C-alpha positions in Angstrom: -0.1 0.2 -0.1 1.5 3.6 -1.2 1.3 6.2 1.3 1.5 10.0 -0.2 2.1 12.7 2.0 0.9 16.2 2.6 3.8 18.1 2.0 6.6 16.9 -0.3 10.4 18.3 -0.9 12.2 16.9 -3.9 15.9 16.5 -4.2 18.3 15.4 -6.8 21.4 14.3 -5.4 22.2 11.5 -2.9 23.2 13.1 0.0 21.4 16.2 0.2 18.2 15.9 2.5 15.6 17.9 2.9 13.7 19.0 6.1 9.9 18.6 6.0 7.9 20.4 8.3 4.2 18.8 9.0 1.5 20.1 7.6 0.2 22.2 10.4 3.7 23.5 11.3 3.7 26.9 12.4 6.9 27.8 14.1 10.2 26.6 15.1 9.2 24.6 18.0 6.6 22.7 15.6 7.1 19.2 15.4 9.5 18.2 12.2 10.5 15.0 10.5 14.1 15.4 8.6 14.2 12.2 6.4 17.7 11.5 4.9 17.5 9.0 1.8 20.5 7.1 1.1 20.8 3.7 -1.2 20.8 1.7 1.3 19.0 2.9 4.3 16.6 6.3 5.3 17.3 7.7 8.7 14.4 9.9 10.3 15.4 12.4 12.7 12.6 14.2 14.7 12.9 17.4 16.3 10.5 20.2 17.9 8.0 17.5 19.7 7.3 17.5 23.3 9.3 16.9 26.0 7.5 13.8 26.8 7.1 10.3 25.3 6.1 10.7 21.9 4.8 7.8 18.9 5.5 8.2 15.3 2.5 5.9 13.6 4.0 5.3 10.6 7.0 4.9 8.8 7.5 3.9 5.2 9.7 4.3 2.3 8.2 3.5 -1.6 10.1 3.6 -5.0 8.4 6.4 -7.2 10.5 5.6 -9.9 8.1 5.4 -12.9 7.4 1.9 -14.5 7.5 -1.6 -12.9 9.1 -0.2 -9.7 6.5 2.4 -9.4 4.9 2.2 -5.5 7.1 -1.0 -4.2 7.5 -0.6 -0.8 11.4 -1.0 0.5 11.1 -0.5 4.0 8.0 0.6 6.5 6.7 0.0 10.3 3.4 1.0 11.7 1.3 0.9 15.1 3.6 2.4 16.4 6.5 2.4 13.8 9.1 4.7 16.7 8.6 6.0 20.1 11.5 8.4 21.8 11.2 10.4 25.3 12.1 13.8 24.8 11.3 16.9 22.0 13.5 14.7 19.5 14.5 11.3 18.4 16.2 9.5 15.4 15.2 6.5 13.5 16.7 4.5 10.5 15.0 1.5 8.1 17.3 -0.2 6.4 16.3 -0.7 2.7 14.9 -4.1 2.0 16.1 -4.9 -2.0 18.1 -3.1 -4.3 18.0 0.5 -5.8 19.8 2.0 -8.3 21.1 5.7 -9.7 18.3 7.2 -11.0 15.6 5.4 -8.0 13.5 8.2 -7.0 12.5 7.4 -3.3 9.5 8.5 -0.9 10.2 8.7 2.9 7.3 9.4 4.3 6.2 9.5 8.6 3.2 10.3 10.2 2.5 10.9 13.7 -0.7 12.0 16.2 0.9 13.5 19.2 0.4 16.4 19.7 -1.7 16.7 16.6 -1.9 14.8 13.3 0.8 15.8 11.1 3.1 14.0 8.3 6.0 14.5 6.5 7.8 13.3 3.4 11.1 14.0 1.2 11.1 12.5 -2.1 15.1 12.3 -3.7 16.1 11.2 -6.7 19.2 8.7 -5.9 22.5 9.0 -7.2 25.7 7.6 -6.3 24.5 4.0 -6.2 27.1 2.3 -8.1 24.3 1.0 -10.9 23.5 -2.2 -8.8 21.8 -4.6 -10.1 18.0 -4.0 -10.4 15.8 -5.9 -7.9 13.9 -8.4 -10.2 16.6 -8.4 -13.5 18.1 -11.4 -14.2 21.3 -13.0 -15.0 22.2 -16.3 -16.8 25.1 -18.8 -15.4 26.6 -21.6 -16.5 29.7 -23.4 -14.9 32.7 -26.2 -15.6 35.2 -28.0 -14.2 38.4 -29.8 -15.6 41.3 -31.7 -14.6 43.8 -34.4 -16.4 43.3 -31.9 -19.7 39.4 -33.0 -19.8 37.3 -30.5 -21.7 35.8 -28.1 -19.4 32.8 -28.6 -20.9 29.9 -25.7 -20.1 27.0 -26.8 -17.9 23.3 -25.7 -19.1 22.4 -22.2 -18.0 20.4 -21.3 -15.1 18.6 -18.0 -14.1 19.5 -16.3 -10.9 17.1 -12.9 -10.2 18.5 -10.1 -8.7 18.8 -10.8 -5.2 19.0 -14.2 -5.2 21.1 -17.7 -4.0 22.1 -19.8 -7.3 22.5 -23.5 -7.2 22.8 -25.6 -10.1 23.7 -29.1 -10.3 24.6 -32.2 -9.2 25.7 -32.4 -12.8 29.2 -34.5 -14.3 29.8 -32.6 -17.3 33.2 -34.4 -17.3 31.8 -37.7 -17.6 33.6 -40.5 -15.3 36.4 -38.4 -14.5 39.1 -40.2 -12.4 42.1 -38.2 -11.2 44.7 -38.6 -8.9 45.1 -37.0 -5.3 47.3 -34.0 -6.0 46.0 -33.5 -9.1 45.0 -29.5 -9.7 41.2 -29.7 -10.2 39.7 -26.3 -11.6 36.5 -25.2 -11.7 34.2 -21.5 -12.4 32.0 -19.9 -13.8 30.6 -17.2 -16.5 27.2 -14.9 -16.5 25.0 -12.7 -18.9 22.3 -10.3 -18.8 20.1 -11.0 -21.9 19.4 -8.4 -23.9 21.0 -5.5 -21.7 22.1 -2.2 -22.4 22.5 -0.6 -19.1 25.3 -0.4 -16.9 24.7 -2.8 -13.8 26.8 -4.2 -11.3 26.7 -7.5 -10.2 28.4 -9.1 -7.0 28.8 -12.8 -6.7 29.0 -13.9 -3.7 30.6 -16.6 -1.9 30.6 -19.1 -5.2 31.6 -22.5 -4.7 31.6 -26.5 -6.4 31.1 -29.1 -4.0 32.0 -32.3 -5.5 30.7 -35.9 -4.6 33.9 -37.9 -4.5 34.0 -42.0 -4.5 37.1 -44.3 -4.9 38.1 -46.2 -8.3 39.0 -48.9 -6.0 35.4 -49.0 -4.1 36.7 -48.4 -0.8 34.6 -45.8 1.1 36.6 -42.2 0.9 37.7 -40.7 4.1 35.2 -37.8 3.1 32.4 -37.7 0.8 32.9 -34.7 -0.8 35.4 -31.8 -1.3 34.9 -27.8 -2.3 36.4 -25.6 -4.4 35.9 -22.4 -3.5 35.8 -19.0 -5.5 36.4 -15.3 -4.0 33.7 -12.8 -4.2 33.4 -10.8 -7.1 31.9 -7.7 -8.9 31.4 -7.5 -12.4 30.6 -4.0 -13.9 28.2 -5.2 -17.0 27.5 -3.2 -20.0 25.8 -4.7 -22.3 24.9 -9.0 -23.1 28.1 -10.7 -23.6 29.5 -13.4 -20.9 31.6 -12.2 -17.9 34.0 -12.4 -17.5 34.4 -14.8 -20.5 32.6 -16.6 -22.9 35.7 -18.9 -23.5 35.2 -22.1 -21.7 39.4 -22.6 -21.8 39.9 -18.9 -20.5 41.7 -18.8 -17.3 39.3 -16.0 -16.5 36.7 -18.3 -16.3 37.9 -20.9 -14.0 37.8 -18.6 -10.7 38.7 -21.3 -8.3 40.9 -24.7 -7.8 42.1 -27.4 -5.9 44.7 -30.2 -5.0 42.5 -33.3 -5.0 42.7 -34.5 -1.5 44.2 -38.3 -0.6 40.4 -39.6 0.4 41.1 -43.4 -1.0 44.3 -44.3 0.9 46.4 -43.2 -2.5 44.0 -44.8 -5.0 42.2 -42.5 -7.9 39.4 -40.7 -6.8 36.0 -41.1 -8.7 34.5 -37.9 -9.6 31.3 -39.4 -12.1 28.8 -37.6 -9.7 30.3 -34.4 -10.6 29.7 -31.3 -8.6 27.1 -28.8 -7.5 27.8 -25.3 -8.0 25.9 -22.5 -5.2 26.5 -18.8 -4.8 24.5 -15.3 -3.8 23.7 -13.0 -6.6 22.9 -9.2 -5.9 
């Protein structure tokens, strides 16, 4: 549910704030809400209230950007939203979801003491780094290679922003057998189909967990082992594959591990392949 305020001030750059007097404000001691909006949070500073226990009934943050985001609630509290003692108080709401450069955000507050009133700030954001807009989608694929195997790509899977991605288990390299100490490489790439904007997509804690068996038929000392990869932020300006669409490029083998000795010195069987996971924002 969207709430429109009676008093609105518009500012055009992140970091600027506008004090908004309630509709009934008449002087310096009248209740005032100064609302500061950033890319990740909205801070409400209340001044001029009676020197008693004061209650703010509603605090709500909405995206006012025309189009699909218009009216989206990014944060909010009600019934009561915030209580403070004395003539002033400060409250901060974290924005749920992502906002992008150029998004217009409305921070609204209302109260009934000492009289029904409200205030709001509308701010068009800048400096948010072109984050991946909530609901936009990136396609991922992953692969692995050892002993000179082909490193074939998996199928693709779509991850909306933000989300947690899981792909597999899958064994693109078939019945791969590796000796302890063999270098096993794994990695991924991503694309945003049809993209013509500048987006910042962060892939957090990507990893591939491999299921291990012993070629000898013995039980491995551990049933799994993991190839970890660093968190990375990609600046995506088009619809090509990042960091590379070439499955042989070292750019798309972001992690590697020496295969552990799980089978008493014998060969480790990777015929069940692995499972790729990551968080996308």
